[in-house]
MOPAC internal coordinates of N, CA, C and O (Angstrom, degrees):
PM7 1SCF
backbone

  N    0.0000 0     0.00 0     0.00 0    0    0    0
  C    1.3970 1     0.00 0     0.00 0    1    0    0
  C    1.5743 1   103.96 1     0.00 0    2    1    0
  O    1.2310 1   123.27 1   -44.89 1    3    2    1
  N    1.3290 1   111.35 1   135.11 1    3    2    1
  C    1.5402 1   115.86 1  -179.81 1    5    3    2
  C    1.5146 1   109.75 1   -81.40 1    6    5    3
  O    1.2310 1   121.29 1   -17.62 1    7    6    5
  N    1.2587 1   115.14 1   162.38 1    7    6    5
  C    1.4424 1   122.05 1  -179.40 1    9    7    6
  C    1.5002 1   108.79 1   -58.26 1   10    9    7
  O    1.2310 1   116.37 1   133.74 1   11   10    9
  N    1.2820 1   124.50 1   -46.26 1   11   10    9
  C    1.4560 1   127.47 1  -176.93 1   13   11   10
  C    1.5769 1   106.59 1   -55.61 1   14   13   11
  O    1.2310 1   123.79 1   127.16 1   15   14   13
  N    1.2760 1   110.34 1   -52.84 1   15   14   13
  C    1.5868 1   118.72 1   179.53 1   17   15   14
  C    1.5058 1   113.34 1   -52.03 1   18   17   15
  O    1.2310 1   121.97 1   133.94 1   19   18   17
  N    1.3830 1   113.83 1   -46.06 1   19   18   17
  C    1.4212 1   118.13 1   175.03 1   21   19   18
  C    1.4820 1   115.16 1   -58.60 1   22   21   19
  O    1.2310 1   121.90 1   138.64 1   23   22   21
  N    1.3482 1   113.97 1   -41.36 1   23   22   21
  C    1.4193 1   117.26 1  -176.79 1   25   23   22
  C    1.5518 1   113.44 1   -66.85 1   26   25   23
  O    1.2310 1   124.38 1   139.57 1   27   26   25
  N    1.2645 1   109.20 1   -40.43 1   27   26   25
  C    1.4942 1   119.70 1   179.18 1   29   27   26
  C    1.6686 1   106.52 1   -66.69 1   30   29   27
  O    1.2310 1   120.57 1   133.82 1   31   30   29
  N    1.1801 1   116.52 1   -46.18 1   31   30   29
  C    1.4774 1   116.65 1   177.70 1   33   31   30
  C    1.4936 1   112.99 1   -56.74 1   34   33   31
  O    1.2310 1   121.20 1   134.80 1   35   34   33
  N    1.3244 1   115.32 1   -45.20 1   35   34   33
  C    1.5624 1   125.56 1   179.65 1   37   35   34
  C    1.5427 1   107.76 1   -62.82 1   38   37   35
  O    1.2310 1   119.62 1   135.42 1   39   38   37
  N    1.3343 1   118.33 1   -44.58 1   39   38   37
  C    1.4249 1   116.36 1  -177.15 1   41   39   38
  C    1.6182 1   110.66 1   -70.78 1   42   41   39
  O    1.2310 1   123.47 1   141.08 1   43   42   41
  N    1.3923 1   110.96 1   -38.92 1   43   42   41
  C    1.4988 1   112.28 1   172.78 1   45   43   42
  C    1.5030 1   116.16 1   -59.09 1   46   45   43
  O    1.2310 1   120.19 1   138.00 1   47   46   45
  N    1.2993 1   117.25 1   -42.00 1   47   46   45
  C    1.4303 1   119.60 1   176.39 1   49   47   46
  C    1.4782 1   118.96 1   -65.69 1   50   49   47
  O    1.2310 1   122.17 1   145.68 1   51   50   49
  N    1.2162 1   113.45 1   -34.32 1   51   50   49
  C    1.5069 1   123.57 1   173.81 1   53   51   50
  C    1.5312 1   109.25 1   -65.88 1   54   53   51
  O    1.2310 1   120.70 1   130.45 1   55   54   53
  N    1.2876 1   116.27 1   -49.55 1   55   54   53
  C    1.4856 1   125.97 1   176.60 1   57   55   54
  C    1.4978 1   111.41 1   -52.01 1   58   57   55
  O    1.2310 1   123.99 1   131.87 1   59   58   57
  N    1.3110 1   109.94 1   -48.13 1   59   58   57
  C    1.5776 1   116.33 1   178.14 1   61   59   58
  C    1.4496 1   112.74 1   -65.58 1   62   61   59
  O    1.2310 1   119.03 1   140.85 1   63   62   61
  N    1.2695 1   119.45 1   -39.15 1   63   62   61
  C    1.4773 1   124.72 1   178.11 1   65   63   62
  C    1.4714 1   107.44 1   -68.21 1   66   65   63
  O    1.2310 1   115.74 1   139.19 1   67   66   65
  N    1.1305 1   125.69 1   -40.81 1   67   66   65
  C    1.4871 1   128.24 1   179.45 1   69   67   66
  C    1.5527 1   109.54 1   -62.03 1   70   69   67
  O    1.2310 1   122.50 1   127.43 1   71   70   69
  N    1.3695 1   112.81 1   -52.57 1   71   70   69
  C    1.5046 1   117.07 1   179.76 1   73   71   70
  C    1.4410 1   116.88 1   -62.99 1   74   73   71
  O    1.2310 1   121.28 1   145.94 1   75   74   73
  N    1.4853 1   115.16 1   -34.06 1   75   74   73
  C    1.4703 1   112.30 1   174.22 1   77   75   74
  C    1.4301 1   115.15 1   -71.33 1   78   77   75
  O    1.2310 1   120.47 1   149.37 1   79   78   77
  N    1.2793 1   116.71 1   -30.63 1   79   78   77
  C    1.5415 1   119.40 1   176.12 1   81   79   78
  C    1.5068 1   107.01 1   -64.99 1   82   81   79
  O    1.2310 1   117.65 1   141.08 1   83   82   81
  N    1.2725 1   122.08 1   -38.92 1   83   82   81
  C    1.4576 1   120.32 1   176.10 1   85   83   82
  C    1.4082 1   118.84 1   -67.59 1   86   85   83
  O    1.2310 1   119.79 1   153.77 1   87   86   85
  N    1.2932 1   118.00 1   -26.23 1   87   86   85
  C    1.3914 1   128.05 1  -178.06 1   89   87   86
  C    1.5945 1   112.18 1   -69.63 1   90   89   87
  O    1.2310 1   120.29 1   157.03 1   91   90   89
  N    1.2656 1   117.06 1   -22.97 1   91   90   89
  C    1.4877 1   126.01 1  -174.54 1   93   91   90
  C    1.5377 1   108.93 1   -81.37 1   94   93   91
  O    1.2310 1   118.26 1  -131.09 1   95   94   93
  N    1.2536 1   120.92 1    48.91 1   95   94   93
  C    1.4347 1   124.56 1   176.91 1   97   95   94
  C    1.4871 1   111.73 1   -62.57 1   98   97   95
  O    1.2310 1   122.67 1   -29.34 1   99   98   97
  N    1.3774 1   112.49 1   150.66 1   99   98   97
  C    1.4715 1   113.61 1   176.45 1  101   99   98
  C    1.5919 1   108.04 1   -93.71 1  102  101   99
  O    1.2310 1   122.33 1   -88.76 1  103  102  101
  N    1.2904 1   113.15 1    91.24 1  103  102  101
  C    1.4574 1   118.38 1  -174.62 1  105  103  102
  C    1.5799 1   115.01 1   -67.60 1  106  105  103
  O    1.2310 1   119.31 1   140.18 1  107  106  105
  N    1.2436 1   118.92 1   -39.82 1  107  106  105
  C    1.4981 1   111.20 1   172.09 1  109  107  106
  C    1.5155 1   115.39 1   -56.95 1  110  109  107
  O    1.2310 1   119.54 1   134.35 1  111  110  109
  N    1.3004 1   118.49 1   -45.65 1  111  110  109
  C    1.4977 1   123.79 1  -179.47 1  113  111  110
  C    1.5248 1   104.42 1   -65.18 1  114  113  111
  O    1.2310 1   118.09 1   141.52 1  115  114  113
  N    1.2548 1   121.24 1   -38.48 1  115  114  113
  C    1.6292 1   118.72 1   179.42 1  117  115  114
  C    1.4081 1   108.88 1   -64.09 1  118  117  115
  O    1.2310 1   117.95 1   146.43 1  119  118  117
  N    1.3566 1   121.50 1   -33.57 1  119  118  117
  C    1.5101 1   120.95 1  -174.02 1  121  119  118
  C    1.6074 1   105.62 1   -74.15 1  122  121  119
  O    1.2310 1   121.52 1   139.91 1  123  122  121
  N    1.3578 1   114.70 1   -40.09 1  123  122  121
  C    1.4795 1   116.53 1  -176.76 1  125  123  122
  C    1.6090 1   106.65 1   -70.25 1  126  125  123
  O    1.2310 1   119.59 1   145.12 1  127  126  125
  N    1.2719 1   118.38 1   -34.88 1  127  126  125
  C    1.5431 1   118.12 1   173.76 1  129  127  126
  C    1.5154 1   112.71 1   -59.10 1  130  129  127
  O    1.2310 1   123.82 1   131.81 1  131  130  129
  N    1.4068 1   110.27 1   -48.19 1  131  130  129
  C    1.4871 1   115.24 1  -179.95 1  133  131  130
  C    1.4708 1   110.59 1   -63.54 1  134  133  131
  O    1.2310 1   116.58 1   152.02 1  135  134  133
  N    1.2574 1   124.10 1   -27.98 1  135  134  133
  C    1.4713 1   126.37 1  -179.07 1  137  135  134
  C    1.4722 1   107.41 1   -71.82 1  138  137  135
  O    1.2310 1   119.21 1   135.04 1  139  138  137
  N    1.3520 1   119.10 1   -44.96 1  139  138  137
  C    1.5416 1   120.70 1   177.74 1  141  139  138
  C    1.4710 1   108.93 1   -66.79 1  142  141  139
  O    1.2310 1   117.32 1   138.54 1  143  142  141
  N    1.3177 1   122.71 1   -41.46 1  143  142  141
  C    1.4354 1   120.67 1   177.30 1  145  143  142
  C    1.5229 1   114.48 1   -62.57 1  146  145  143
  O    1.2310 1   121.03 1   143.92 1  147  146  145
  N    1.3293 1   115.64 1   -36.08 1  147  146  145
  C    1.3801 1   116.81 1   174.32 1  149  147  146
  C    1.5469 1   117.11 1   -66.38 1  150  149  147
  O    1.2310 1   122.26 1   140.30 1  151  150  149
  N    1.3005 1   113.28 1   -39.70 1  151  150  149
  C    1.4830 1   122.95 1   171.83 1  153  151  150
  C    1.5809 1   111.27 1   -54.64 1  154  153  151
  O    1.2310 1   125.23 1   126.08 1  155  154  153
  N    1.3831 1   107.56 1   -53.92 1  155  154  153
  C    1.5443 1   111.78 1   179.39 1  157  155  154
  C    1.5186 1   115.58 1   -58.30 1  158  157  155
  O    1.2310 1   121.38 1   146.68 1  159  158  157
  N    1.3962 1   114.97 1   -33.32 1  159  158  157
  C    1.4535 1   117.21 1   178.81 1  161  159  158
  C    1.4912 1   111.96 1   -90.06 1  162  161  159
  O    1.2310 1   120.26 1  -178.18 1  163  162  161
  N    1.3720 1   117.10 1     1.82 1  163  162  161
  C    1.5341 1   123.72 1   174.42 1  165  163  162
  C    1.5643 1   106.80 1    56.13 1  166  165  163
  O    1.2310 1   123.34 1  -133.45 1  167  166  165
  N    1.3719 1   111.20 1    46.55 1  167  166  165
  C    1.4584 1   120.66 1   174.95 1  169  167  166
  C    1.4681 1   108.02 1   -96.42 1  170  169  167
  O    1.2310 1   121.56 1   -79.07 1  171  170  169
  N    1.2962 1   114.62 1   100.93 1  171  170  169
  C    1.4533 1   117.20 1  -170.10 1  173  171  170
  C    1.6120 1   109.44 1   -75.15 1  174  173  171
  O    1.2310 1   120.03 1   141.28 1  175  174  173
  N    1.3418 1   117.54 1   -38.72 1  175  174  173
  C    1.4393 1   120.82 1  -179.26 1  177  175  174
  C    1.6518 1   105.73 1   -62.79 1  178  177  175
  O    1.2310 1   119.25 1   133.66 1  179  178  177
  N    1.2061 1   119.03 1   -46.34 1  179  178  177
  C    1.4605 1   121.71 1  -177.35 1  181  179  178
  C    1.5072 1   107.07 1   -62.46 1  182  181  179
  O    1.2310 1   119.64 1   128.44 1  183  182  181
  N    1.3823 1   118.30 1   -51.56 1  183  182  181
  C    1.3736 1   123.61 1  -176.98 1  185  183  182
  C    1.5682 1   109.60 1   -53.76 1  186  185  183
  O    1.2310 1   121.32 1   130.07 1  187  186  185
  N    1.2809 1   115.07 1   -49.93 1  187  186  185
  C    1.5654 1   115.56 1   177.43 1  189  187  186
  C    1.5466 1   111.84 1   -58.10 1  190  189  187
  O    1.2310 1   120.32 1   139.51 1  191  190  189
  N    1.3007 1   117.00 1   -40.49 1  191  190  189
  C    1.5258 1   122.02 1  -172.82 1  193  191  190
  C    1.5855 1   107.83 1   -72.82 1  194  193  191
  O    1.2310 1   121.38 1   160.02 1  195  194  193
  N    1.3871 1   114.96 1   -19.98 1  195  194  193
  C    1.5013 1   117.52 1  -176.07 1  197  195  194
  C    1.5172 1   107.43 1   -98.38 1  198  197  195
  O    1.2310 1   117.94 1   179.92 1  199  198  197
  N    1.3308 1   121.53 1    -0.08 1  199  198  197
  C    1.4099 1   121.14 1  -175.01 1  201  199  198
  C    1.6001 1   106.85 1  -113.95 1  202  201  199
  O    1.2310 1   120.93 1   -32.18 1  203  202  201
  N    1.3221 1   115.83 1   147.82 1  203  202  201
  C    1.3869 1   121.65 1  -178.88 1  205  203  202
  C    1.5665 1   106.78 1   -78.67 1  206  205  203
  O    1.2310 1   119.63 1   -26.30 1  207  206  205
  N    1.2671 1   118.31 1   153.70 1  207  206  205
  C    1.5568 1   123.25 1  -174.40 1  209  207  206
  C    1.5419 1   109.07 1   -46.02 1  210  209  207
  O    1.2310 1   119.05 1   128.25 1  211  210  209
  N    1.2986 1   119.41 1   -51.75 1  211  210  209
  C    1.3503 1   122.05 1  -173.86 1  213  211  210
  C    1.5603 1   116.14 1   -61.10 1  214  213  211
  O    1.2310 1   121.41 1   160.68 1  215  214  213
  N    1.4156 1   114.91 1   -19.32 1  215  214  213
  C    1.3784 1   121.54 1  -170.26 1  217  215  214
  C    1.5263 1   110.26 1  -111.34 1  218  217  215
  O    1.2310 1   121.03 1   169.34 1  219  218  217
  N    1.2394 1   115.63 1   -10.66 1  219  218  217
  C    1.6414 1   123.33 1  -174.32 1  221  219  218
  C    1.5014 1   105.88 1   -55.83 1  222  221  219
  O    1.2310 1   116.77 1   129.83 1  223  222  221
  N    1.2232 1   123.74 1   -50.17 1  223  222  221
  C    1.6282 1   122.22 1  -171.99 1  225  223  222
  C    1.5044 1   104.67 1   -61.47 1  226  225  223
  O    1.2310 1   118.74 1   139.79 1  227  226  225
  N    1.4301 1   120.00 1   -40.21 1  227  226  225
  C    1.3681 1   118.81 1  -172.45 1  229  227  226
  C    1.5175 1   108.61 1   -73.13 1  230  229  227
  O    1.2310 1   120.50 1   144.80 1  231  230  229
  N    1.3146 1   116.64 1   -35.20 1  231  230  229
  C    1.5676 1   118.29 1   178.80 1  233  231  230
  C    1.4817 1   108.43 1   -66.60 1  234  233  231
  O    1.2310 1   116.88 1   133.65 1  235  234  233
  N    1.3195 1   123.53 1   -46.35 1  235  234  233
  C    1.3902 1   124.96 1  -178.49 1  237  235  234
  C    1.6565 1   110.08 1   -65.73 1  238  237  235
  O    1.2310 1   121.78 1   141.64 1  239  238  237
  N    1.3117 1   114.20 1   -38.36 1  239  238  237
  C    1.4549 1   110.10 1   174.31 1  241  239  238
  C    1.4319 1   116.28 1   -71.91 1  242  241  239
  O    1.2310 1   118.50 1   156.07 1  243  242  241
  N    1.2797 1   120.47 1   -23.93 1  243  242  241
  C    1.4567 1   120.12 1   177.46 1  245  243  242
  C    1.4624 1   105.00 1   -75.30 1  246  245  243
  O    1.2310 1   115.70 1   135.46 1  247  246  245
  N    1.3172 1   125.77 1   -44.54 1  247  246  245
  C    1.5279 1   128.82 1   176.14 1  249  247  246
  C    1.4952 1   105.56 1   -48.92 1  250  249  247
  O    1.2310 1   122.28 1   124.34 1  251  250  249
  N    1.4232 1   113.24 1   -55.66 1  251  250  249
  C    1.5197 1   118.46 1  -173.98 1  253  251  250
  C    1.4373 1   110.36 1   -52.71 1  254  253  251
  O    1.2310 1   117.81 1   143.77 1  255  254  253
  N    1.3784 1   121.77 1   -36.23 1  255  254  253
  C    1.5449 1   121.23 1  -179.52 1  257  255  254
  C    1.4775 1   111.40 1   -67.00 1  258  257  255
  O    1.2310 1   118.83 1   159.70 1  259  258  257
  N    1.3297 1   119.83 1   -20.30 1  259  258  257
  C    1.4611 1   125.13 1  -175.26 1  261  259  258
  C    1.5404 1   109.50 1   -97.24 1  262  261  259
  O    1.2310 1   117.38 1   177.62 1  263  262  261
  N    1.2916 1   122.60 1    -2.38 1  263  262  261
  C    1.4476 1   120.65 1  -174.15 1  265  263  262
  C    1.4242 1   116.06 1   -58.13 1  266  265  263
  O    1.2310 1   118.24 1   143.54 1  267  266  265
  N    1.3029 1   120.96 1   -36.46 1  267  266  265
  C    1.4901 1   126.15 1  -175.53 1  269  267  266
  C    1.5114 1   112.24 1   -90.37 1  270  269  267
  O    1.2310 1   117.81 1  -170.55 1  271  270  269
  N    1.3859 1   121.77 1     9.45 1  271  270  269
  C    1.4357 1   118.04 1   177.57 1  273  271  270
  C    1.5235 1   103.46 1  -129.26 1  274  273  271
  O    1.2310 1   123.68 1   -12.38 1  275  274  273
  N    1.2908 1   110.54 1   167.62 1  275  274  273
  C    1.5974 1   125.97 1   179.49 1  277  275  274
  C    1.5834 1   105.38 1   -85.96 1  278  277  275
  O    1.2310 1   117.51 1   -51.69 1  279  278  277
  N    1.1844 1   122.34 1   128.31 1  279  278  277
  C    1.4329 1   123.63 1   178.74 1  281  279  278
  C    1.5691 1   108.88 1  -113.79 1  282  281  279
  O    1.2310 1   123.34 1   -42.17 1  283  282  281
  N    1.3827 1   111.21 1   137.83 1  283  282  281
  C    1.4549 1   114.99 1   173.04 1  285  283  282
  C    1.5270 1   104.08 1  -134.46 1  286  285  283
  O    1.2310 1   121.39 1   -46.67 1  287  286  285
  N    1.4590 1   114.95 1   133.33 1  287  286  285
  C    1.4337 1   121.66 1   178.59 1  289  287  286
  C    1.4876 1   105.05 1  -104.31 1  290  289  287
  O    1.2310 1   121.50 1   -54.98 1  291  290  289
  N    1.3009 1   114.73 1   125.02 1  291  290  289
  C    1.4476 1   117.53 1  -175.76 1  293  291  290
  C    1.5974 1   111.24 1  -121.53 1  294  293  291
  O    1.2310 1   120.66 1   -35.06 1  295  294  293
  N    1.3089 1   116.35 1   144.94 1  295  294  293
  C    1.4515 1   129.29 1  -179.91 1  297  295  294
  C    1.5252 1   113.80 1    35.16 1  298  297  295
  O    1.2310 1   121.17 1  -129.17 1  299  298  297
  N    1.3430 1   115.37 1    50.83 1  299  298  297
  C    1.5269 1   118.68 1   176.68 1  301  299  298
  C    1.4591 1   112.84 1   -74.28 1  302  301  299
  O    1.2310 1   120.88 1   -54.26 1  303  302  301
  N    1.3353 1   115.93 1   125.74 1  303  302  301
  C    1.4432 1   125.74 1   174.66 1  305  303  302
  C    1.5919 1   109.02 1  -147.02 1  306  305  303
  O    1.2310 1   120.06 1   -57.43 1  307  306  305
  N    1.2829 1   117.49 1   122.57 1  307  306  305
  C    1.5140 1   123.53 1  -175.94 1  309  307  306
  C    1.4744 1   109.35 1  -121.34 1  310  309  307
  O    1.2310 1   121.73 1   -28.06 1  311  310  309
  N    1.3345 1   114.29 1   151.94 1  311  310  309
  C    1.4644 1   118.63 1   174.26 1  313  311  310
  C    1.5575 1   102.71 1  -148.89 1  314  313  311
  O    1.2310 1   123.75 1   -26.54 1  315  314  313
  N    1.3520 1   110.41 1   153.46 1  315  314  313
  C    1.4744 1   118.46 1  -177.51 1  317  315  314
  C    1.5523 1   112.92 1  -106.17 1  318  317  315
  O    1.2310 1   120.91 1   -29.13 1  319  318  317
  N    1.3728 1   115.86 1   150.87 1  319  318  317
  C    1.3628 1   124.97 1   176.72 1  321  319  318
  C    1.5816 1   105.86 1  -135.17 1  322  321  319
  O    1.2310 1   119.42 1   -12.59 1  323  322  321
  N    1.2984 1   118.71 1   167.41 1  323  322  321
  C    1.3855 1   126.11 1   177.18 1  325  323  322
  C    1.5177 1   114.89 1    51.47 1  326  325  323
  O    1.2310 1   122.11 1  -145.60 1  327  326  325
  N    1.2809 1   113.57 1    34.40 1  327  326  325
  C    1.5869 1   115.06 1  -178.46 1  329  327  326
  C    1.4684 1   107.88 1   -74.37 1  330  329  327
  O    1.2310 1   122.98 1   -56.82 1  331  330  329
  N    1.3936 1   111.90 1   123.18 1  331  330  329
  C    1.4499 1   124.39 1   177.97 1  333  331  330
  C    1.4827 1   110.01 1   -96.72 1  334  333  331
  O    1.2310 1   115.67 1   167.66 1  335  334  333
  N    1.3666 1   125.83 1   -12.34 1  335  334  333
  C    1.2905 1   128.60 1  -172.49 1  337  335  334
  C    1.5418 1   112.50 1   110.97 1  338  337  335
  O    1.2310 1   122.41 1   144.28 1  339  338  337
  N    1.3328 1   112.99 1   -35.72 1  339  338  337
  C    1.3774 1   112.09 1  -179.89 1  341  339  338
  C    1.6065 1   112.71 1  -123.44 1  342  341  339
  O    1.2310 1   123.40 1   171.65 1  343  342  341
  N    1.4658 1   111.09 1    -8.35 1  343  342  341
  C    1.4849 1   116.76 1   179.09 1  345  343  342
  C    1.5149 1   100.91 1  -138.19 1  346  345  343
  O    1.2310 1   120.68 1   -26.48 1  347  346  345
  N    1.4120 1   116.31 1   153.52 1  347  346  345
  C    1.3718 1   117.42 1   174.74 1  349  347  346
  C    1.6450 1   105.21 1  -156.82 1  350  349  347
  O    1.2310 1   121.40 1   -29.21 1  351  350  349
  N    1.3278 1   114.93 1   150.79 1  351  350  349
  C    1.4286 1   121.50 1   171.97 1  353  351  350
  C    1.4884 1   106.47 1   -97.76 1  354  353  351
  O    1.2310 1   121.16 1   -45.03 1  355  354  353
  N    1.3075 1   115.38 1   134.97 1  355  354  353
  C    1.5230 1   124.72 1  -176.18 1  357  355  354
  C    1.5659 1   112.00 1  -128.07 1  358  357  355
  O    1.2310 1   124.82 1   -57.14 1  359  358  357
  N    1.2869 1   108.34 1   122.86 1  359  358  357
  C    1.6390 1   113.56 1   178.26 1  361  359  358
  C    1.6128 1   101.84 1  -109.13 1  362  361  359
  O    1.2310 1   123.78 1   -30.50 1  363  362  361
  N    1.2362 1   110.35 1   149.50 1  363  362  361
  C    1.4972 1   118.82 1  -177.59 1  365  363  362
  C    1.5811 1   109.63 1  -129.20 1  366  365  363
  O    1.2310 1   120.95 1   -27.25 1  367  366  365
  N    1.2548 1   115.78 1   152.75 1  367  366  365
  C    1.4625 1   122.23 1   164.58 1  369  367  366
  C    1.5037 1   106.91 1  -113.45 1  370  369  367
  O    1.2310 1   121.88 1   -34.53 1  371  370  369
  N    1.4086 1   114.01 1   145.47 1  371  370  369
  C    1.3235 1   118.77 1   177.03 1  373  371  370
  C    1.4794 1   110.66 1   132.01 1  374  373  371
  O    1.2310 1   119.72 1     0.33 1  375  374  373
  N    1.3584 1   118.14 1  -179.67 1  375  374  373
  C    1.4117 1   120.77 1   174.76 1  377  375  374
  C    1.5088 1   113.10 1  -147.84 1  378  377  375
  O    1.2310 1   123.08 1   -20.04 1  379  378  377
  N    1.3186 1   111.70 1   159.96 1  379  378  377
  C    1.4998 1   124.02 1   175.29 1  381  379  378
  C    1.5241 1   105.91 1  -109.07 1  382  381  379
  O    1.2310 1   121.30 1   -57.03 1  383  382  381
  N    1.2877 1   115.13 1   122.97 1  383  382  381
  C    1.5706 1   116.26 1  -177.35 1  385  383  382
  C    1.5528 1   100.33 1  -113.77 1  386  385  383
  O    1.2310 1   121.86 1   -51.20 1  387  386  385
  N    1.3738 1   114.04 1   128.80 1  387  386  385
  C    1.4543 1   123.82 1   170.76 1  389  387  386
  C    1.5323 1   106.57 1  -103.81 1  390  389  387
  O    1.2310 1   121.13 1   -47.26 1  391  390  389
  N    1.2600 1   115.45 1   132.74 1  391  390  389
  C    1.5480 1   122.28 1  -179.52 1  393  391  390
  C    1.6614 1   103.40 1  -123.90 1  394  393  391
  O    1.2310 1   126.38 1   -48.80 1  395  394  393
  N    1.2205 1   105.34 1   131.20 1  395  394  393
  C    1.5045 1   115.68 1   165.98 1  397  395  394
  C    1.4379 1   112.89 1  -136.12 1  398  397  395
  O    1.2310 1   122.30 1   -79.55 1  399  398  397
  N    1.2940 1   113.20 1   100.45 1  399  398  397
  C    1.4121 1   120.30 1  -173.10 1  401  399  398
  C    1.5903 1   110.59 1    69.83 1  402  401  399
  O    1.2310 1   123.10 1    54.54 1  403  402  401
  N    1.3186 1   111.67 1  -125.46 1  403  402  401
  C    1.5088 1   114.91 1   176.11 1  405  403  402
  C    1.5091 1   114.09 1   -86.47 1  406  405  403
  O    1.2310 1   119.46 1   172.06 1  407  406  405
  N    1.3119 1   118.63 1    -7.94 1  407  406  405
  C    1.4503 1   121.71 1   178.52 1  409  407  406
  C    1.4590 1   115.75 1   -85.76 1  410  409  407
  O    1.2310 1   119.66 1   -44.68 1  411  410  409
  N    1.2487 1   118.26 1   135.32 1  411  410  409
  C    1.4867 1   124.48 1   178.09 1  413  411  410
  C    1.4939 1   109.81 1  -126.35 1  414  413  411
  O    1.2310 1   120.35 1   -44.76 1  415  414  413
  N    1.2869 1   116.94 1   135.24 1  415  414  413
  C    1.4798 1   126.84 1   170.50 1  417  415  414
  C    1.4915 1   113.21 1  -122.80 1  418  417  415
  O    1.2310 1   123.00 1   -55.65 1  419  418  417
  N    1.2944 1   111.85 1   124.35 1  419  418  417
  C    1.5249 1   114.45 1  -177.17 1  421  419  418
  C    1.6521 1   103.94 1  -105.36 1  422  421  419
  O    1.2310 1   122.55 1   -40.34 1  423  422  421
  N    1.3228 1   112.72 1   139.66 1  423  422  421
  C    1.3706 1   120.42 1   174.99 1  425  423  422
  C    1.5137 1   107.41 1  -119.60 1  426  425  423
  O    1.2310 1   121.26 1   -70.31 1  427  426  425
  N    1.3330 1   115.19 1   109.69 1  427  426  425
  C    1.4288 1   124.91 1  -177.48 1  429  427  426
  C    1.4961 1   107.40 1   -73.12 1  430  429  427
  O    1.2310 1   118.62 1   -57.55 1  431  430  429
  N    1.2713 1   120.24 1   122.45 1  431  430  429
  C    1.4765 1   124.69 1  -174.67 1  433  431  430
  C    1.6680 1   108.80 1   -89.05 1  434  433  431
  O    1.2310 1   121.68 1   170.26 1  435  434  433
  N    1.3536 1   114.39 1    -9.74 1  435  434  433
  C    1.4600 1   115.91 1  -176.65 1  437  435  434
  C    1.5047 1   110.89 1   -83.02 1  438  437  435
  O    1.2310 1   117.43 1   175.44 1  439  438  437
  N    1.2250 1   122.49 1    -4.56 1  439  438  437
  C    1.4661 1   120.40 1  -176.96 1  441  439  438
  C    1.6220 1   113.94 1   -98.85 1  442  441  439
  O    1.2310 1   122.44 1  -163.35 1  443  442  441
  N    1.3570 1   112.92 1    16.65 1  443  442  441
  C    1.3431 1   118.99 1   174.56 1  445  443  442
  C    1.4331 1   119.21 1  -136.82 1  446  445  443
  O    1.2310 1   118.93 1   -20.72 1  447  446  445
  N    1.2977 1   119.64 1   159.28 1  447  446  445
  C    1.4668 1   122.07 1   179.26 1  449  447  446
  C    1.5183 1   106.30 1  -111.64 1  450  449  447
  O    1.2310 1   115.83 1   -54.14 1  451  450  449
  N    1.2813 1   125.53 1   125.86 1  451  450  449
  C    1.3444 1   128.43 1  -173.77 1  453  451  450
  C    1.5001 1   104.13 1  -105.48 1  454  453  451
  O    1.2310 1   123.82 1   -29.03 1  455  454  453
  N    1.3927 1   110.28 1   150.97 1  455  454  453
  C    1.4880 1   121.12 1  -177.63 1  457  455  454
  C    1.4914 1   110.75 1  -108.53 1  458  457  455
  O    1.2310 1   121.60 1   -64.26 1  459  458  457
  N    1.2946 1   114.55 1   115.74 1  459  458  457
  C    1.5368 1   123.77 1   174.12 1  461  459  458
  C    1.4406 1   109.83 1   -98.65 1  462  461  459
  O    1.2310 1   120.93 1   -40.45 1  463  462  461
  N    1.2630 1   115.83 1   139.55 1  463  462  461
  C    1.4579 1   120.31 1  -177.51 1  465  463  462
  C    1.6516 1   107.24 1  -129.72 1  466  465  463
  O    1.2310 1   119.85 1   -30.89 1  467  466  465
  N    1.2276 1   117.88 1   149.11 1  467  466  465
  C    1.5161 1   123.79 1   177.06 1  469  467  466
  C    1.5033 1   108.20 1  -128.82 1  470  469  467
  O    1.2310 1   120.23 1  -105.97 1  471  470  469
  N    1.3878 1   117.17 1    74.03 1  471  470  469
  C    1.3268 1   120.87 1  -173.78 1  473  471  470
  C    1.5644 1   116.66 1   -81.48 1  474  473  471
  O    1.2310 1   123.96 1   161.54 1  475  474  473
  N    1.3251 1   110.01 1   -18.46 1  475  474  473
  C    1.6413 1   112.57 1  -176.97 1  477  475  474
  C    1.5475 1   108.38 1  -145.39 1  478  477  475
  O    1.2310 1   120.44 1  -156.93 1  479  478  477
  N    1.3014 1   116.76 1    23.07 1  479  478  477
  C    1.5342 1   117.88 1   179.94 1  481  479  478
  C    1.5283 1   114.04 1   104.91 1  482  481  479
  O    1.2310 1   117.97 1   165.99 1  483  482  481
  N    1.3019 1   121.48 1   -14.01 1  483  482  481
  C    1.4358 1   120.95 1   174.38 1  485  483  482
  C    1.6203 1   109.61 1  -117.41 1  486  485  483
  O    1.2310 1   121.97 1   -45.08 1  487  486  485
  N    1.3232 1   113.84 1   134.92 1  487  486  485
  C    1.3545 1   114.93 1   178.06 1  489  487  486
  C    1.4125 1   112.30 1   -73.79 1  490  489  487
  O    1.2310 1   117.01 1   -39.87 1  491  490  489
  N    1.4431 1   123.29 1   140.13 1  491  490  489
  C    1.4471 1   127.19 1   179.58 1  493  491  490
  C    1.5014 1   114.24 1  -133.39 1  494  493  491
  O    1.2310 1   120.75 1   -20.21 1  495  494  493
  N    1.2747 1   116.17 1   159.79 1  495  494  493
  C    1.5060 1   116.67 1   171.32 1  497  495  494
  C    1.4241 1   111.34 1   -83.65 1  498  497  495
  O    1.2310 1   119.64 1   -48.51 1  499  498  497
  N    1.2620 1   118.30 1   131.49 1  499  498  497
  C    1.5243 1   129.26 1  -175.57 1  501  499  498
  C    1.4147 1   115.12 1  -125.74 1  502  501  499
  O    1.2310 1   117.97 1  -159.46 1  503  502  501
  N    1.3137 1   121.46 1    20.54 1  503  502  501
  C    1.4352 1   124.72 1   174.49 1  505  503  502
  C    1.5664 1   112.27 1   117.14 1  506  505  503
  O    1.2310 1   125.28 1    16.57 1  507  506  505
  N    1.2865 1   107.47 1  -163.43 1  507  506  505
  C    1.5619 1   115.48 1  -178.87 1  509  507  506
  C    1.4757 1   111.49 1  -137.35 1  510  509  507
  O    1.2310 1   116.77 1   -25.11 1  511  510  509
  N    1.2890 1   123.76 1   154.89 1  511  510  509
  C    1.3781 1   125.08 1   174.82 1  513  511  510
  C    1.5406 1   110.81 1   -92.12 1  514  513  511
  O    1.2310 1   120.10 1   180.00 1  515  514  513

């Protein structure tokens, strides 16, 4: 094998390794992050589509309770554990701040474990423990 062929082979292998590492996204965590972003944006349609059927009414009710306040989502970062392929526990860092005039209320997202479910191919928010 020539030196040029070896270099091309090594570059190809490194590229494949990097691409495979990128492909291992934490999908349950991404779904929970998307849920919190939709809630902060007060996006009812997105919130419903990111919630499993059993949790959708709770999600919409939660959003309704925030309609008259300004919401800011800060430093959101989530990761999953106990992933069985169709269920996962997700923990998050960050907070949701609700402001009404001069009053501010911070909701720490790190003190809960969220339940993500994959009932039909898409990971969804299904509540908390």
